ROVO-986404 format. One record per residue (C-alpha): x, y, z. Coordinates in steps of 0.001 Angstrom, whole numbers, padded with zeros to 6 digits, always signed. Layout:
BEGIN
XYZ ...
***
This chain:
BEGIN
+101653+115537+150782 +100111+112539+151884 +102982+109811+151743 +102095+106365+150317 +103967+102938+151900 +105337+100353+149749 +105820+097037+151258 +108316+096159+148457 +110605+098839+149906 +110606+097189+153242 +111443+093759+151803 +114376+094954+149846 +115746+096757+152950 +114921+093470+155083 +116699+091902+152420 +119845+094129+152289 +119929+094359+156636 +120038+090485+156438 +122653+090268+153774 +124932+092884+155446 +124187+091126+159031 +125398+087751+157350 +128223+089293+155592 +129392+090653+159100 +128827+087129+160995 +130824+085571+158118 +133650+087745+159018 +133483+087536+162652 +133579+083587+162288 +136177+083493+159790 +138631+085502+162073 +137554+085613+165178 +136122+081869+165151 +137488+080777+168540 +135621+083466+170218 +132289+082450+168682 +132835+078993+169562 +134227+079783+173270 +130644+082017+173518 +128828+078991+172473 +131023+076473+174877 +129998+079119+177685 +126325+079504+176661 +126067+075452+177113 +128009+075314+180191 +125355+077782+181681 +122677+076027+179945 +123518+072545+180704 +120952+071668+183654 +118085+072721+181423 +119764+070529+178446 +119627+067617+181016 +115938+068280+181774 +115214+068108+178330 +117149+065019+177634 +115645+063056+180842 +111690+064366+180096 +112382+063282+176570 +113705+059651+177564 +111004+059426+180550 +108137+060605+178111 +107594+056660+176439 +107254+055584+179947 +104923+057866+181259 +103048+057752+178172 +102285+053982+178534 +101213+053944+182397 +099171+056868+181688 +097132+055313+178663 +097542+051970+179944 +097159+051877+183791 +096082+054977+185013 +093462+055885+182564 +091868+052368+182374 +091792+052625+186247 +089879+056025+186359 +087429+054559+183493 +086433+051611+185604 +086266+053789+188742 +083705+055797+186743 +085670+059149+186630 +084789+061513+184010 +088024+063189+182540 +087459+066580+183226 +090243+069071+183284 +090746+068492+187175 +090813+064737+187024 +093135+064984+183550 +096092+066996+185789 +095488+064525+188671 +096138+061537+186117 +099108+063240+184540 +100729+064224+188353 +100037+060659+188947 +101511+059285+186014 +104664+061374+186370 +105065+060124+189890 +104491+056623+189182 +107155+057149+186433 +109837+058477+188556 +109234+056139+190986 +109894+053362+188798 +112980+054889+186954 +114613+055769+190796 +113711+052142+192101 +115399+050769+189123 +118465+052530+188946 +118709+052498+192634 +118300+048212+192438 +120878+048447+189656 +123529+050239+191429 +122767+048426+194556 +123447+045018+192778 +126307+046202+190400 +128249+048972+192241 +129434+046944+195351 +130377+043840+193049 +132436+046297+190860 +134261+048270+193985 +135246+045004+195262 +136391+043661+191792 +138374+047097+191653 +139931+046621+195324 +141213+043474+194367 +142555+044078+191196 +144661+046836+193112 +145400+044692+196010 +146629+041750+193918 +148060+043546+190725 +151248+042659+191826 +150473+039183+191775 +148673+039505+188717 +151790+040963+186916 +153993+038122+188346 +151487+035860+186774 +151838+037528+183640 +155603+037828+183701 +155905+033967+184528 +153430+032749+181524 +155434+035279+179191 +158866+033847+180437 +157345+030407+179589 +156258+031028+176559 +159604+032906+175411 +161537+029885+177004 +159621+027388+174821 +160348+029854+171410 +164069+030730+171495 +163754+032813+168577 +160612+034747+169755 +162902+035279+172884 +165191+036816+171015 +163035+039008+169045 +161335+039970+172381 +164865+040797+173952 +166086+042908+171159 +162769+044987+171172 +162748+045243+175060 +166860+046893+174785 +165793+049084+171847 +163041+050623+173538 +163477+050369+177203 +166018+053397+177036 +163275+055598+175006 +160758+055098+177829 +162839+055689+180221 +163884+059066+178856 +159976+059960+178226 +159231+059144+181525 +162332+061513+182895 +161509+064024+180205 +158172+064076+179827 +155870+062525+182269 +157466+063529+185815 +157747+067093+184886 +154173+067170+184354 +153020+065748+187688 +151300+068764+188729 +149578+069194+185642 +148203+066134+185700 +146816+066083+189058 +145581+069631+188166 +143491+067886+185370 +142205+065026+187561 +141405+067380+190533 +139265+069481+187954 +137847+066188+186670 +136662+064874+189994 +134960+068943+190579 +133840+068408+186991 +132104+064911+188007 +130258+066333+191032 +129281+069723+188805 +127525+067537+186386 +125792+065564+189274 +124826+068660+190164 +123060+069830+186705 +121829+066047+186462 +119649+067014+189919 +118399+070268+188688 +117304+068803+185273 +115449+065982+187138 +113666+068903+188432 +113066+070560+185480 +112037+067123+183394 +109105+067291+185900 +107973+070404+184847 +108312+069292+181351 +106568+066311+181400 +103373+068137+183242 +103242+070085+180094 +104710+068345+177410 +101245+068787+175095 +101257+072289+175803 +104789+072759+174956 +104529+070457+171668 +101210+072563+170682 +103124+075940+170970 +106045+074676+169041 +103500+073791+166353 +101750+076942+166589 +105131+078831+166052 +105580+076482+162924 +102533+077354+160711 +102801+080876+161797 +105904+081311+159783 +105946+078912+157263 +102458+078141+154783 +100178+075131+155352 +101961+072689+153435 +105490+073507+154410 +104110+073277+158029 +102314+069988+157435 +105747+068440+156001 +108092+070145+158946 +105648+068513+161430 +106014+065236+159618 +109464+065381+159715 +109856+065996+163469 +107663+063129+164168 +110105+061038+161997 +113366+062194+163769 +111293+061669+167014 +110486+058258+166121 +114155+057388+164740 +115784+058733+167968 +113476+056959+170216 +113494+053621+168558 +116966+053451+168298 +118013+054854+171721 +115305+053073+173558 +116083+049667+171608 +120056+049966+172215 +119246+050524+175765 +117613+046877+175949 +119670+045088+173814 +122843+046427+175757 +121280+045203+178766 +120113+041904+177585 +123723+041515+176341 +125016+042395+179765 +122830+039616+181473 +124039+037213+178791 +127565+037861+179632 +127368+037520+182833 +125550+034226+182975 +128163+032648+180511 +131330+033808+182509 +129567+032691+185887 +129244+029555+184139 +133014+029243+182475 +134429+030865+185653 +135687+033947+184279 +137316+036269+186907 +135328+039615+187810 +132608+038299+185736 +130181+041303+186948 +133064+043915+186409 +133464+042557+182769 +129728+041910+181754 +129130+045697+183066 +131739+046790+180887 +130447+044939+177902 +126644+045919+178326 +127641+049808+179064 +130206+049683+175900 +127451+047994+173969 +125334+051094+173508 +128354+052373+171115 +127349+050773+167567 +129899+048455+165872 +133043+049605+167571 +131279+049148+171052 +132045+045618+171745 +135613+045829+170600 +135987+049029+173148 +134587+047013+175877 +135915+043511+174765 +139595+044289+174627 +140410+046062+178012 +138033+043129+179664 +140144+040638+177828 +143555+042266+178904 +142059+042107+182623 +141456+038544+182629 +144567+037496+180956 +146419+039125+183941 +144707+036776+186228 +144804+033781+184002 +145641+033496+180302 +143524+030367+179937 +140324+032229+180684 +141485+035097+178998 +141003+032792+175647 +137930+031347+176650 +136482+034889+177374 +137462+036233+173983 +135724+033154+172226 +132881+033843+174261 +132665+037497+173382 +133343+036911+169812 +130018+034434+169948 +127916+036983+171772 +128784+039511+169321 +127851+037479+166513 +124303+036350+168257 +123783+040322+169042 +124824+041773+165467 +122470+038743+163380 +119794+037712+165753 +119167+040034+169146 +120053+043240+167520 +117921+042944+164593 +115061+041345+166420 +114888+044526+168629 +116199+047457+166540 +114751+046218+163279 +115117+048604+160242 +115165+051856+162972 +117829+053626+161101 +117891+052262+157292 +121612+052683+157236 +123750+050205+155444 +127027+048893+157443 +129149+051702+155589 +127281+054251+156663 +126721+053154+160444 +131115+052842+160399 +130993+056503+158778 +128624+058232+161024 +130347+056690+164109 +133944+057927+162963 +132497+061691+162302 +130725+061907+164956 +132637+060298+167569 +135771+062360+166083 +133608+065407+166703 +131790+064973+169847 +133591+062128+171697 +131569+059000+172988 +128097+060808+173076 +128675+061299+169168 +129462+057556+168962 +126281+057018+170607 +123893+059604+168909 +125618+059829+165785 +123989+056778+163849 +120345+058267+164153 +121519+061469+163477 +122899+060893+160254 +120181+058644+159856 +117883+061459+160129 +120051+063430+157333 +120598+060317+155326 +116505+060094+155102 +116112+063819+154214 +118285+063652+151188 +116633+060744+149922 +113264+062357+150260 +114640+065361+148403 +116275+063347+145398 +113154+061263+145118 +111031+064720+144985 +113363+066015+142365 +113196+062371+140360 +109428+062433+140443 +109258+066164+139161 +111198+064603+136132 +109099+061478+135776 +112139+059381+136612 +111807+056061+138954 +112774+056403+142482 +113936+052902+142824 +117685+052435+142651 +117686+048930+140535 +117436+050758+137592 +120387+053195+138165 +122812+050442+139034 +123483+049363+135810 +122231+052560+133673 +124650+053908+131034 +122468+056738+129907 +118693+057855+129845 +116914+058260+126118 +114764+061009+125431 +111721+058529+126009 +112926+058023+129593 +114381+054472+128349 +117308+053137+130600 +119887+052051+128376 +122361+049377+130329 +125967+050437+130224 +128167+047981+128087 +132001+047949+129104 +134276+048448+125697 +135570+044848+126290 +131982+043392+125726 +131851+046048+122615 +134839+044313+120737 +133538+040709+121443 +130196+041341+120180 +131720+042775+117087 +133559+039860+116257 +130511+037574+115691 +129740+039270+112296 +131185+041175+109568 +131675+044842+110367 +129100+047243+109111 +130341+050594+107951 +129295+053544+110499 +126820+055697+108641 +126233+057854+111949 +128540+060851+111610 +126957+062399+115055 +128066+061226+117900 +125553+062462+120183 +122833+060640+119002 +122602+056683+120052 +123364+054130+117035 +120360+052503+115120 +120291+049075+115535 
***
């Protein structure tokens, strides 16, 4: 007897296997989630050089494309070279070399200009810290002397909390000195390990840049092999949107932060702010974080200036407010434009959620990630609305009370307005007993 193979039994068996595997995975995640997350963390730690390589290659790609298309290929065309595969490989190698040279020179010059000044500023702060504390104490005493009521309140607060602070130091802080030193030592080791991973990732990024079209083609090949043509086209288009959103936001934010740091340095040098380079670096770096970045960098910088010169701290605070208003209303929109399409609320929402989950990195990349998610949900909602022959614009839904069978939008009228409108004429008997049907005018 000849056995006849039926594909439907294979599909049923595969479906049953996947359902069973999903149930086992759900059980394991529910009761052994810590082990699962520990395994993911260990995998990420092992793969960190590769992740660094992908990130560096992604950031270097715009520079590489610009050099190759705008500089090296036109030079080859003027020299009369035909773009044979051998010439293309040499052009790509030259573009990669030029990209790496530009990046390394810029980073070296930036560090050579900033790091020595920052180190000198930090050394000056450490050596003169007692003087700064004394200046701040004298300023506070003078302020309290001129305000007796404020002095009495501050004295009461000091008496109330000084005993608690001493108790905390003696019972909690001092016994944990060994743990603190251990944590600091592990942090130093972690920094060196991160630098080593970055060096390995830099080498990996060179190979990725050399074959980026090949890797992209392989990824598209897999997509079209798994999905049908329509779904594959949509998936590729979505990845292009994700790429444009990320590269537009991250690149624009870096340029914006560099300009803000330079403006801050020029202005602080003019008004004579202490440690102008140090506070400008802090303001520029933290400005990469949307919305909260100016406050994260501005408050510690203002406290630092306050210890040196309280009057300059006031000027510095006013300057930072002016700079951030200029950045938020003029410079930022000019550079970034509407790269994310998110309102202010969703920006704060994404920074808060992703910052709580992933720390500083989440605060930086949370906005473009949520922008992609927001655009995906909006596209899905618009697709279902079009299937129902409903408009996709937001304006008609802002005042709608109900949608009739004829697809006409009826505006919502609050009950108070209905009562007021009823007083204008004689009350008509209500002959419509079916509340589900709209009343005829």
